VOGU-3710 file (C-alpha; in Angstrom, 3 decimals, decimal comma):
1> myigytlvgp> 32,700/-49,207/172,462  28,930/-49,725/172,715  28,785/-49,466/176,525  27,949/-45,753/176,317  25,193/-46,417/173,781  23,729/-49,110/176,034  23,548/-46,713/179,001  22,671/-43,355/177,409  21,611/-44,414/173,904  18,096/-42,847/174,021
11> vaerleekfk> 19,562/-39,479/175,070  22,149/-39,659/172,271  19,438/-40,425/169,702  17,474/-37,340/170,779  20,592/-35,159/170,593  21,684/-36,554/167,231  19,199/-34,349/165,397  20,663/-31,223/167,030  24,203/-32,146/165,957  23,532/-32,538/162,227
21> hfkaiyvkag> 26,519/-30,408/161,252  28,870/-32,445/163,444  27,375/-35,651/162,093  28,424/-34,679/158,548  31,945/-33,949/159,822  31,952/-37,230/161,758  31,126/-39,246/158,620  34,049/-37,644/156,767  36,368/-38,291/159,728  36,261/-42,000/158,883
31> feypfrvyla> 35,061/-43,585/162,126  33,927/-47,191/161,938  30,915/-46,946/164,257  27,761/-44,765/163,935  27,644/-41,158/165,093  25,031/-41,879/167,776  27,407/-44,399/169,373  30,217/-41,816/169,483  27,792/-39,233/170,866  26,640/-41,664/173,573
41> nmllftiisi> 30,236/-42,469/174,570  31,040/-38,774/174,625  28,094/-38,062/176,941  28,969/-40,988/179,213  32,623/-39,948/179,496  31,601/-36,355/180,265  29,112/-37,479/182,934  31,681/-39,772/184,579  34,282/-36,988/184,616  32,056/-34,598/186,611
51> piifilftli> 32,225/-36,336/190,032  35,887/-37,289/189,505  36,918/-33,689/188,811  34,749/-32,334/191,618  36,161/-34,763/194,217  39,729/-34,200/193,025  39,589/-30,413/193,288  37,693/-30,552/196,565  40,513/-32,641/198,044  43,091/-30,249/196,604
61> hlylirlnlf> 41,352/-27,281/198,240  40,982/-29,170/201,512  44,469/-30,603/201,973  46,766/-28,453/199,839  45,192/-24,992/199,990  43,818/-25,642/203,509  40,277/-24,322/203,001  37,398/-25,622/205,079  34,896/-28,064/203,543  32,274/-25,439/202,619
71> fsiiaslpit> 34,678/-23,140/200,773  36,408/-26,140/199,173  33,073/-27,220/197,666  32,225/-23,678/196,527  35,676/-23,215/194,966  35,510/-26,599/193,194  32,135/-25,986/191,521  33,229/-23,439/188,870  36,392/-25,456/188,148  34,285/-28,597/187,671
81> iastliifsl> 31,862/-26,811/185,336  34,700/-25,297/183,293  36,587/-28,606/183,105  33,447/-30,482/182,041  32,761/-27,979/179,253  36,370/-28,240/178,081  36,240/-32,055/178,020  32,923/-32,041/176,117  34,278/-29,487/173,627  37,473/-31,482/173,037
91> llyypvykry> 35,525/-34,691/172,453  33,224/-32,826/170,070  36,213/-31,297/168,264  38,102/-34,581/167,842  36,204/-35,615/164,653  36,994/-32,178/163,185  40,699/-32,739/163,846  40,574/-36,281/162,437  38,780/-35,113/159,298  41,460/-32,446/158,757
101> srktkidasl> 44,204/-35,022/159,327  42,669/-37,361/156,736  42,205/-34,456/154,297  45,894/-33,525/154,562  47,034/-37,119/153,963  44,692/-37,540/150,987  45,682/-34,256/149,333  49,376/-35,173/149,614  49,019/-38,315/147,424  45,868/-37,684/145,382
111> pftiaymasl> 47,610/-36,263/142,250  49,662/-39,454/141,860  46,642/-41,692/142,466  44,661/-39,911/139,748  47,691/-40,061/137,430  47,682/-43,856/137,905  43,941/-43,907/137,160  44,640/-41,912/133,988  47,067/-44,614/132,811  44,394/-47,265/133,425
121> asaglgveri> 41,765/-45,191/131,622  44,179/-44,806/128,662  44,272/-48,602/128,476  40,501/-48,639/128,032  39,405/-49,801/131,487  35,998/-48,804/132,846  35,249/-47,038/136,125  34,750/-50,196/138,184  37,956/-51,808/136,935  39,914/-48,593/137,507
131> iersvfveen> 38,683/-48,360/141,104  39,351/-52,069/141,690  42,964/-51,861/140,461  43,570/-48,618/142,353  42,409/-50,172/145,634  45,002/-52,955/145,364  47,995/-50,754/144,466  47,246/-47,605/146,507  49,756/-47,100/149,330  48,018/-44,142/150,958
141> keisrelall> 45,743/-45,715/153,589  43,178/-42,911/153,564  42,765/-42,883/149,779  42,725/-46,685/149,736  39,947/-46,653/152,344  37,779/-44,264/150,308  38,306/-46,246/147,117  37,586/-49,519/148,934  34,296/-48,123/150,253  33,377/-47,000/146,743
151> ykdfkvlgfd> 34,244/-50,418/145,327  32,197/-52,111/148,048  29,177/-49,915/147,231  28,839/-51,049/143,626  30,336/-54,541/143,950  28,917/-55,791/147,264  25,980/-53,535/148,120  24,766/-53,406/144,523  24,517/-49,634/144,067  24,432/-48,183/140,592
161> taiaieraas> 27,906/-46,901/139,636  26,804/-43,251/139,449  25,044/-43,436/142,829  28,050/-45,191/144,383  30,376/-42,425/143,158  27,959/-39,800/144,479  28,007/-41,492/147,906  31,805/-41,547/147,814  31,871/-37,821/147,032  29,566/-37,038/149,973
171> rapsthlnvf> 31,816/-38,782/152,516  35,176/-37,642/151,114  37,058/-35,498/153,684  39,143/-33,810/150,986  37,653/-31,101/148,773  39,893/-32,226/145,886  38,707/-35,819/146,211  35,102/-34,659/146,475  35,427/-32,600/143,267  37,177/-35,485/141,501
181> faglkdtfit> 34,405/-37,941/142,379  31,713/-35,441/141,346  33,423/-34,921/137,993  33,955/-38,668/137,588  30,233/-39,238/138,084  29,312/-36,566/135,522  31,847/-37,937/133,018  30,546/-41,482/133,510  26,939/-40,366/132,901  27,634/-38,099/129,911
191> sgdlksytlf> 30,605/-38,656/127,585  32,256/-41,595/129,278  35,659/-40,206/128,242  37,500/-41,207/131,441  40,932/-40,821/129,825  40,544/-37,105/129,077  38,966/-36,352/132,455  41,537/-38,191/134,570  44,469/-36,779/132,546  43,145/-33,238/132,906
201> takrlisdkm> 42,532/-33,639/136,648  45,954/-35,225/137,254  47,759/-32,418/135,399  45,821/-29,741/137,302  46,457/-31,322/140,713  50,163/-31,859/139,990  50,434/-28,220/138,917  48,675/-27,127/142,128  51,034/-29,344/144,157  54,084/-27,763/142,540
211> tslrgiinsl> 52,756/-24,318/143,401  52,103/-25,478/146,964  55,641/-26,874/147,255  57,092/-23,542/146,134  55,079/-21,827/148,883  56,336/-24,373/151,426  59,960/-23,748/150,386  59,467/-19,995/150,831  57,888/-20,580/154,250  60,782/-22,802/155,333
221> aliaevyvtm> 63,289/-20,152/154,201  61,462/-17,561/156,308  61,375/-19,925/159,316  65,135/-20,529/158,924  65,749/-16,788/159,182  63,485/-16,561/162,241  65,296/-19,515/163,808  68,727/-17,926/163,358  67,446/-14,650/164,802  65,478/-16,074/167,762
231> ivaaplmfii> 67,546/-19,105/168,750  71,087/-18,005/167,879  71,569/-14,242/167,592  69,024/-12,902/170,109  70,017/-15,210/173,030  73,712/-14,399/172,525  72,963/-10,697/172,551  70,824/-10,981/175,713  73,391/-13,166/177,501  76,198/-10,686/176,778
241> mltvmsllgg> 74,014/-7,771/177,870  72,908/-9,511/181,066  76,471/-10,565/181,886  77,602/-6,947/181,632  74,660/-5,851/183,794  75,602/-8,488/186,381  79,174/-7,179/186,542  77,908/-3,624/186,986  75,478/-4,689/189,719  72,305/-3,945/187,744
251> gffglppvlv> 69,048/-5,891/187,461  66,527/-6,894/184,802  62,974/-5,909/185,799  63,942/-6,466/189,431  65,411/-9,931/188,775  69,099/-10,836/189,142  70,735/-11,016/185,687  72,190/-14,470/186,453  68,673/-15,825/187,147  67,412/-14,336/183,876
261> iyllimivip> 70,301/-15,995/182,008  69,390/-19,359/183,555  65,721/-18,866/182,588  66,745/-17,899/179,061  68,978/-20,966/178,621  66,794/-23,515/180,415  63,270/-22,407/179,399  63,007/-19,692/176,734  65,451/-21,092/174,153  64,201/-24,745/174,354
271> asavailvvi> 60,558/-23,613/174,274  61,232/-21,417/171,221  63,025/-24,279/169,470  60,134/-26,668/170,160  57,647/-24,068/168,868  59,589/-23,701/165,623  59,800/-27,500/165,241  56,025/-27,751/165,666  55,511/-25,085/162,979  57,905/-26,887/160,607
281> dgilskv> 56,164/-30,221/161,252  52,797/-28,606/160,511  54,107/-27,223/157,212  55,844/-30,432/156,099  52,777/-32,534/156,922  51,133/-30,960/153,853  53,817/-32,287/151,495
//
């Protein structure tokens, strides 16, 4: 993992200042190694990919498209540049995707975690004890990781409790978790009434989750109607229409109706079904 930093570490350190915004996203994405190491690996992978892509497309132009060497090189240059930019952009975007993935997982279980904290606060436990117990019983890996880091800050690294909570809020990928930690810090400093704060937050988040679930149900009902229309009714109608056209000797945009039926059955319907499944998976991942 540190090979890239060993080779292009100085360059990565100079670029780190220019990627401040991505560094903040990277911290919330939950990577184990520093941002400069990831940046160095990203640069190294991009640099290595340039000659590989260039040679590959040059060979394709030479032996498959049958261009001469000069035109093969000229044709491969823009493809290499475009491919390199795409690879660099994808590597740069990956922490954004991972942060969003962690945010979704945290938001799905956070109301129940805070409800458990409220029960501990009702028993008279302090902040440190609440966090300690929550770390051991939390099943959501992302929430458990954030709580474990918070516990480590004030138990191992010796940070003041308020400062440790502030650090936890700054690295939380979820807005709800960030707001909860910020409020927990303010409550700890001022009134110290953890029971009222955690109960209020748990009730609000559970209410928001119920509203979100109602929206998801409505979305799924709409998708079900789209599925019946696109995957069941529309293909049947097109197949019947194309079959009639085939019997009458007609065509469909210059294509034989039988070929269009095959394309509809073999490509269009499966692709539409996969697209709908992806949409449903994206919606249900928020539950």
